[in-house]
VOGU-3710 file (C-alpha; in Angstrom, 3 decimals, decimal comma):
1> mterivvgss> -28,555/-141,667/-32,543  -28,912/-138,103/-31,228  -27,577/-135,485/-33,604  -25,092/-133,149/-31,959  -25,420/-129,564/-33,150  -22,312/-127,371/-33,298  -22,686/-123,730/-34,343  -19,752/-121,746/-35,668  -16,617/-122,070/-37,772  -14,044/-121,073/-35,139
11> vaalvtaqsl> -11,209/-123,490/-34,453  -13,010/-124,420/-31,217  -16,195/-125,296/-33,111  -14,315/-127,294/-35,757  -12,328/-129,263/-33,160  -15,500/-129,972/-31,179  -17,255/-131,371/-34,256  -14,186/-133,423/-35,154  -13,807/-134,866/-31,667  -17,519/-135,679/-31,403
21> aergerarll> -17,421/-137,539/-34,717  -14,282/-139,424/-33,723  -16,102/-140,514/-30,577  -18,841/-142,042/-32,729  -21,347/-139,198/-32,406  -23,404/-137,887/-35,324  -22,413/-134,234/-35,618  -23,909/-131,405/-37,664  -21,936/-128,191/-38,048  -23,851/-124,967/-38,729
31> mppgppgggf> -21,362/-122,547/-40,255  -21,808/-118,783/-40,577  -20,744/-117,001/-43,784  -17,115/-116,188/-44,385  -13,883/-118,192/-44,316  -13,660/-120,748/-41,490  -11,161/-120,409/-38,682  -11,633/-116,710/-37,963  -8,266/-114,996/-37,541  -6,517/-118,371/-37,776
41> gsirsggral> -7,731/-118,954/-41,324  -6,182/-117,577/-44,481  -7,238/-115,646/-47,550  -7,107/-117,729/-50,711  -6,552/-115,877/-53,962  -5,014/-116,827/-57,304  -3,548/-120,067/-55,984  -1,987/-118,230/-53,049  -2,738/-118,479/-49,330  -2,326/-115,254/-47,380
51> elgvrllels> -1,927/-115,751/-43,633  -3,670/-113,228/-41,385  -0,562/-112,260/-39,475  2,004/-114,379/-37,688  0,602/-117,719/-36,583  3,477/-119,769/-35,208  2,402/-122,735/-33,100  3,652/-123,177/-29,516  3,431/-126,873/-28,739  5,518/-127,259/-25,592
61> yeqaappppl> 6,247/-125,407/-22,377  8,446/-126,020/-19,387  6,156/-128,390/-17,503  7,239/-132,023/-17,330  4,131/-133,508/-15,718  1,443/-135,237/-17,800  -1,505/-132,981/-18,639  -4,295/-132,810/-16,057  -7,781/-134,128/-16,866  -9,701/-131,993/-19,343
71> ssyqpgpagh> -12,353/-131,588/-16,658  -9,814/-129,450/-14,749  -9,384/-126,947/-17,596  -9,865/-123,323/-16,609  -10,199/-120,951/-19,581  -7,808/-118,031/-19,639  -4,987/-116,491/-21,658  -2,711/-119,373/-20,635  -5,242/-121,995/-19,558  -4,115/-124,312/-22,353
81> rpyamlvrdh> -0,468/-124,443/-21,298  -0,747/-127,464/-18,971  -2,352/-129,252/-21,956  0,383/-128,464/-24,496  1,039/-132,191/-24,992  -2,626/-132,750/-25,882  -2,560/-129,860/-28,359  0,544/-131,285/-29,973  -0,895/-134,803/-30,127  -4,057/-133,473/-31,751
91> leallgsrlt> -2,159/-131,522/-34,397  0,244/-134,364/-35,140  -2,674/-136,755/-35,649  -4,324/-134,244/-37,969  -1,306/-132,980/-39,920  1,380/-135,647/-39,591  4,776/-134,718/-41,011  3,448/-131,385/-42,313  3,924/-130,034/-38,784  7,473/-128,688/-38,881
101> evrrpqmlfd> 9,724/-126,832/-36,449  10,920/-123,405/-37,567  13,952/-121,281/-36,821  13,990/-119,261/-33,651  12,153/-115,924/-34,071  14,283/-112,816/-34,245  13,850/-109,100/-33,642  15,092/-105,929/-35,274  16,492/-103,771/-32,516  18,584/-100,646/-32,973
111> grvvddlyft> 19,029/-101,444/-36,666  20,348/-104,989/-36,061  18,716/-108,396/-36,319  19,214/-110,282/-33,048  17,529/-113,152/-31,216  13,954/-112,473/-30,169  12,768/-112,135/-26,571  9,042/-111,440/-27,132  7,699/-114,744/-28,462  10,489/-116,860/-26,999
121> tdatalrtal> 10,410/-115,212/-23,520  14,159/-115,825/-23,542  15,837/-112,773/-22,013  19,351/-113,945/-22,972  18,792/-111,921/-26,157  19,778/-108,884/-24,066  23,409/-110,010/-24,104  23,770/-109,421/-27,830  21,147/-106,707/-28,280  22,435/-104,179/-25,727
131> tstqraeirt> 25,582/-102,304/-24,878  27,311/-103,041/-21,588  26,032/-99,724/-20,227  22,433/-100,535/-21,125  22,742/-103,993/-19,586  24,141/-102,529/-16,376  21,202/-100,115/-16,121  18,667/-102,887/-16,649  20,404/-105,167/-14,139  20,462/-102,468/-11,453
141> ealacqastg> 16,788/-101,617/-11,989  15,686/-105,269/-12,100  17,450/-105,986/-8,793  15,684/-102,965/-7,305  12,352/-104,356/-8,579  13,130/-107,695/-6,959  13,869/-105,980/-3,658  10,760/-103,787/-3,760  8,382/-106,696/-4,452  10,204/-109,037/-2,085
151> sgagvlapel> 10,320/-111,812/-4,668  12,531/-112,946/-7,524  9,333/-113,364/-9,518  8,040/-109,883/-8,715  4,318/-109,551/-9,453  4,447/-112,999/-11,097  4,933/-114,605/-7,672  1,991/-116,871/-6,704  1,019/-114,645/-3,774  0,964/-111,542/-6,003
161> idrldtltle> -0,119/-112,839/-9,395  -3,815/-112,055/-8,869  -2,823/-108,390/-9,029  -2,247/-108,794/-12,766  -6,010/-108,615/-13,310  -6,084/-105,119/-11,845  -2,723/-103,736/-13,001  -2,083/-102,271/-16,429  0,759/-103,769/-18,424  2,737/-100,571/-17,941
171> easllnhges> 2,347/-100,766/-14,157  3,332/-104,442/-14,066  6,248/-103,890/-16,425  7,677/-101,073/-14,343  7,238/-103,166/-11,192  9,067/-106,163/-12,676  11,419/-104,645/-15,239  12,181/-101,086/-14,298  12,161/-98,003/-16,502  15,006/-98,833/-18,912
181> fhrlfmapva> 13,763/-102,231/-20,118  10,217/-100,878/-20,320  11,338/-97,910/-22,421  13,535/-99,960/-24,732  11,421/-103,067/-25,298  7,869/-102,816/-23,979  6,619/-99,344/-24,872  7,874/-99,192/-28,501  6,137/-102,424/-29,522  2,931/-101,776/-27,571
191> nkivaggctd> 2,664/-98,326/-29,129  2,683/-99,929/-32,585  -0,156/-102,290/-31,675  -2,661/-100,102/-29,805  -3,171/-96,369/-29,369  -2,757/-96,452/-25,599  0,280/-98,720/-25,668  0,887/-100,488/-22,365  -1,177/-97,952/-20,416  -4,584/-99,529/-21,153
201> viaalrrkiw> -3,780/-103,229/-21,552  -4,606/-105,543/-18,640  -1,359/-107,076/-17,396  -2,925/-110,550/-17,192  -3,849/-110,304/-20,890  -0,431/-109,169/-22,087  -0,145/-112,067/-24,545  -3,142/-110,680/-26,426  -0,709/-108,068/-27,739  2,192/-110,556/-27,790
211> lplfwpqtla> 4,236/-108,973/-25,007  5,876/-110,838/-22,087  6,534/-110,128/-18,436  9,847/-111,340/-17,048  10,778/-112,115/-13,478  13,060/-109,351/-12,194  15,495/-112,092/-11,141  15,578/-113,469/-14,699  16,043/-110,020/-16,202  18,880/-109,177/-13,792
221> qaagdgdisf> 20,628/-112,464/-14,579  20,190/-112,045/-18,339  21,605/-108,520/-18,194  24,621/-109,822/-16,323  27,316/-112,280/-17,344  26,630/-115,291/-15,119  24,292/-118,247/-15,315  20,580/-117,771/-15,913  18,240/-119,918/-13,827  15,356/-119,777/-16,327
231> aperpfhtia> 16,058/-121,151/-19,811  12,768/-121,518/-21,703  12,366/-124,387/-24,138  9,544/-123,367/-26,446  10,224/-124,422/-30,013  7,864/-123,005/-32,604  6,201/-124,891/-35,418  4,341/-124,143/-38,587  2,580/-126,208/-41,219  4,332/-126,975/-44,469
241> gggsgelvag> 2,660/-125,256/-47,386  1,344/-122,337/-45,390  0,569/-121,556/-41,772  -2,397/-121,868/-39,426  -4,677/-121,513/-42,450  -3,490/-124,993/-43,410  -4,582/-126,227/-39,976  -8,073/-124,880/-40,615  -8,102/-126,494/-44,073  -6,976/-129,760/-42,482
251> lierldelgv> -9,813/-129,611/-39,952  -12,377/-129,059/-42,708  -10,937/-131,971/-44,683  -11,045/-134,225/-41,621  -14,677/-133,292/-40,903  -15,581/-134,240/-44,455  -13,793/-137,604/-44,063  -15,735/-138,245/-40,841  -19,054/-137,520/-42,540  -19,859/-134,448/-40,482
261> vmdslgaleg> -22,709/-132,534/-42,104  -21,593/-128,941/-42,710  -24,482/-126,579/-43,425  -24,239/-122,889/-44,331  -27,336/-121,405/-42,696  -25,957/-117,937/-42,070  -25,146/-116,296/-38,759  -26,730/-117,227/-35,448  -29,422/-114,590/-34,900  -31,380/-115,988/-31,972
271> ietgasgltr> -30,802/-118,318/-29,052  -33,329/-119,090/-26,328  -34,979/-121,928/-24,458  -37,877/-123,271/-26,495  -41,251/-124,447/-25,219  -40,025/-128,038/-25,385  -37,137/-127,242/-23,052  -34,640/-127,667/-25,862  -32,404/-124,821/-26,981  -33,932/-122,931/-29,893
281> lsmangdvie> -31,496/-121,589/-32,507  -32,632/-119,075/-35,118  -30,369/-118,810/-38,153  -30,015/-115,947/-40,627  -31,496/-117,968/-43,505  -34,755/-118,369/-41,555  -34,194/-121,908/-40,292  -35,079/-122,602/-36,660  -33,414/-125,594/-35,003  -34,126/-127,064/-31,578
291> aarpvigvsa> -31,298/-129,021/-30,033  -30,283/-130,609/-26,752  -27,256/-128,751/-25,392  -25,777/-127,475/-28,666  -22,182/-126,308/-28,833  -21,870/-122,611/-29,669  -18,500/-121,545/-31,049  -19,230/-118,150/-32,591  -17,807/-114,721/-31,756  -18,778/-113,176/-28,439
301> gqlfgaagid> -20,633/-110,399/-30,257  -22,701/-112,889/-32,237  -23,403/-115,063/-29,195  -24,547/-112,240/-26,954  -26,368/-110,469/-29,780  -28,357/-113,635/-30,528  -29,554/-113,576/-26,920  -30,547/-109,915/-27,215  -27,602/-108,690/-25,126  -25,643/-105,596/-26,099
311> yqpeaartvi> -21,894/-106,150/-26,375  -19,823/-103,679/-28,355  -16,164/-103,825/-27,323  -13,588/-101,419/-28,670  -11,576/-103,323/-31,266  -7,934/-103,079/-32,271  -7,061/-101,787/-35,723  -4,896/-104,334/-37,511  -2,962/-103,244/-40,596  -1,432/-105,852/-42,941
321> cwlevadddl> 0,276/-105,853/-46,315  1,155/-108,989/-48,253  4,173/-108,685/-50,521  5,497/-111,295/-52,927  9,201/-111,522/-53,779  11,361/-113,823/-55,866  13,060/-116,559/-53,881  16,363/-115,656/-55,543  16,147/-112,158/-54,044  15,949/-113,397/-50,458
331> ldlpsllnvv> 19,146/-112,995/-48,448  17,630/-114,318/-45,233  14,098/-115,020/-44,079  13,349/-115,427/-40,356  10,279/-117,397/-39,361  9,277/-114,209/-37,538  10,896/-110,821/-37,158  9,583/-108,503/-34,444  10,423/-104,881/-35,259  11,229/-102,882/-32,129
341> dadipalrls> 12,659/-99,742/-33,727  10,100/-96,953/-33,484  11,212/-95,271/-36,730  10,260/-98,342/-38,784  6,482/-98,563/-39,350  6,384/-102,378/-39,412  5,458/-104,248/-36,252  6,265/-107,752/-37,474  7,262/-109,665/-40,554  6,479/-113,331/-41,044
351> sgglgapgrt> 6,813/-115,742/-43,932  3,651/-117,792/-43,597  1,522/-118,315/-46,675  1,834/-120,010/-50,036  3,184/-118,004/-52,960  3,496/-118,703/-56,648  6,251/-121,147/-57,747  9,679/-119,654/-57,095  8,248/-116,825/-55,041  7,689/-116,146/-51,334
361> iltvelrhdt> 4,967/-114,201/-49,559  5,983/-111,744/-46,861  3,259/-110,845/-44,369  4,024/-107,386/-43,017  2,024/-106,160/-40,024  2,211/-102,409/-39,547  1,542/-99,757/-36,946  -2,133/-99,530/-35,999  -2,309/-95,894/-37,131  -0,844/-96,389/-40,627
371> eeseiasaam> -3,002/-94,537/-43,176  -4,784/-96,690/-45,760  -3,069/-94,880/-48,627  0,371/-95,505/-47,108  0,150/-99,197/-46,214  1,979/-100,628/-49,243  4,711/-97,994/-49,283  5,235/-98,301/-45,517  5,505/-102,097/-45,822  8,040/-101,909/-48,648
381> ksveqmsilr> 10,083/-99,271/-46,851  10,113/-101,438/-43,730  11,283/-104,531/-45,613  14,087/-102,522/-47,211  15,304/-101,544/-43,733  15,292/-105,169/-42,567  18,088/-106,170/-44,989  16,472/-109,479/-45,846  16,331/-108,817/-49,613  18,914/-108,169/-52,274
391> pgaemvelrs> 19,195/-104,383/-52,798  16,813/-103,233/-55,495  14,737/-106,422/-55,373  11,205/-106,111/-56,682  8,371/-106,356/-54,165  4,864/-106,933/-55,533  1,884/-105,896/-53,423  -0,663/-108,718/-53,429  -3,141/-107,213/-51,015  -3,270/-104,762/-48,135
401> gairsfplpt> -5,778/-103,269/-45,766  -6,801/-102,337/-42,257  -9,564/-104,012/-40,256  -11,058/-103,889/-36,782  -9,911/-107,186/-35,343  -9,650/-108,482/-31,769  -11,290/-106,740/-28,775  -8,688/-104,604/-27,041  -7,557/-106,309/-23,788  -8,544/-103,335/-21,632
411> hanaqrfeaa> -10,365/-103,138/-18,313  -13,278/-101,357/-20,026  -13,712/-104,192/-22,533  -13,326/-106,840/-19,829  -16,123/-105,179/-17,848  -18,316/-105,071/-20,964  -17,724/-108,788/-21,470  -18,414/-109,653/-17,834  -21,708/-107,739/-17,920  -22,784/-109,436/-21,145
421> saafaernid> -21,708/-112,862/-19,880  -23,656/-112,384/-16,644  -26,752/-111,364/-18,604  -26,366/-114,453/-20,810  -26,064/-116,702/-17,742  -29,344/-115,281/-16,434  -31,074/-116,612/-19,570  -30,376/-120,189/-18,339  -29,802/-121,372/-21,896  -28,618/-124,969/-22,050
431> aeivgaglqf> -25,603/-124,741/-24,357  -21,905/-125,595/-24,285  -19,954/-122,429/-25,075  -16,510/-122,623/-26,682  -14,252/-120,026/-28,270  -14,426/-116,272/-27,844  -17,746/-116,321/-25,997  -16,444/-118,494/-23,153  -14,219/-116,001/-21,359  -12,641/-112,691/-22,277
441> gadalgeqii> -9,176/-113,257/-23,710  -9,410/-117,065/-23,740  -9,441/-117,547/-27,508  -5,831/-118,299/-28,468  -5,306/-121,255/-30,794  -4,263/-123,626/-28,003  -7,214/-122,477/-25,887  -9,666/-123,206/-28,690  -8,266/-126,676/-29,354  -8,498/-127,631/-25,678
451> qglraaevlt> -11,990/-126,137/-25,385  -13,121/-128,236/-28,348  -11,636/-131,442/-26,933  -13,144/-130,736/-23,523  -16,611/-129,952/-24,928  -16,698/-133,248/-26,802  -15,631/-135,133/-23,688  -18,295/-133,425/-21,547  -21,063/-134,125/-24,048  -20,180/-137,815/-24,414
461> a> -19,460/-138,562/-20,755
//
């Protein structure tokens, strides 16, 4: 039996190896150093699991039709959405009853906790978040946006949607939302995530910084008092005992059950076509492996670098602090709390992770420009302003830090990726690419699961 080689420890690589083994293939997984799962993994320390930010799972969207064939998959920031049922089926088979629905996310706006509109894309939150004057302003501006674009969907209309690749998120937001909504809800959150806020982010990649675009028609209806034609149904799930880190742990456990060989040979340092016509993989430990159409699921930088191609995107600065509190001190704990108020340094608070008995871990994501020396104090101050703890409750810092994380979803980075991808294609290397190296911005959790399932299907067809 031919041994299938999979390189990487991304979710896409792990799912590919799992699916190959479940199809009766002999799979060997070459894993680089570091925790598996990339940003979807967790940090394990002292019996605790620290989630790397909010990692709620979206397992359904508004489509009612069965998913299309995997052969029709087109990678992109939302390419996985038609396959939501397949993602859910895969996770239910892997995790069973540990996959649990969570409360609706909320947001802190103008000092009050109200229903969220960012992750849920449910604009009805405006009815409780805003004053009647603010709602009237947003309604008037949204109707003007609808008139100026000639569509209730604005720039999200099918005949206009290709413009999102060329527009910035600020431009698209002003076209669809108007100035008031943009000022109140879009700019404050974007400014906490990246230095340029909405001004540099590609509109089509808005979900890379967790911001939505609404139809002007939907926004006008939500700001009014009548019926709303769009009512999203997107329940969120997590995994009992932690978060997405538990998904990664479950994948590793399943690979072990299936007998997948998992070797730690270091990073991929070279990839080329060998004299035999097979793909030649050079690993950091000195091993050289020749394989027929291996699956490569490493970071884009590692993939392109292994082929001798320069790719150095500008990366976002992600700042996180993990706090542990006594369960008895919790007054309320949302599954996710987006923090809109500009005077509060936190961006988001989530409750994923596994604390000590009787204690809960709070994952606090902070403004990108928070100083290293101020991370813990800024996180604690933010939590105090959220009113989720008993006054005077003790908060214990478990860990904090700032890292360069995901490539910023800017036009400059997209052009860098396209140039590197074109140079890689010119090498004519016979490999199945999954994960971050497949297409810029197409590395969300759902994307990686579908890419893994599709790769296994292609290789065993």
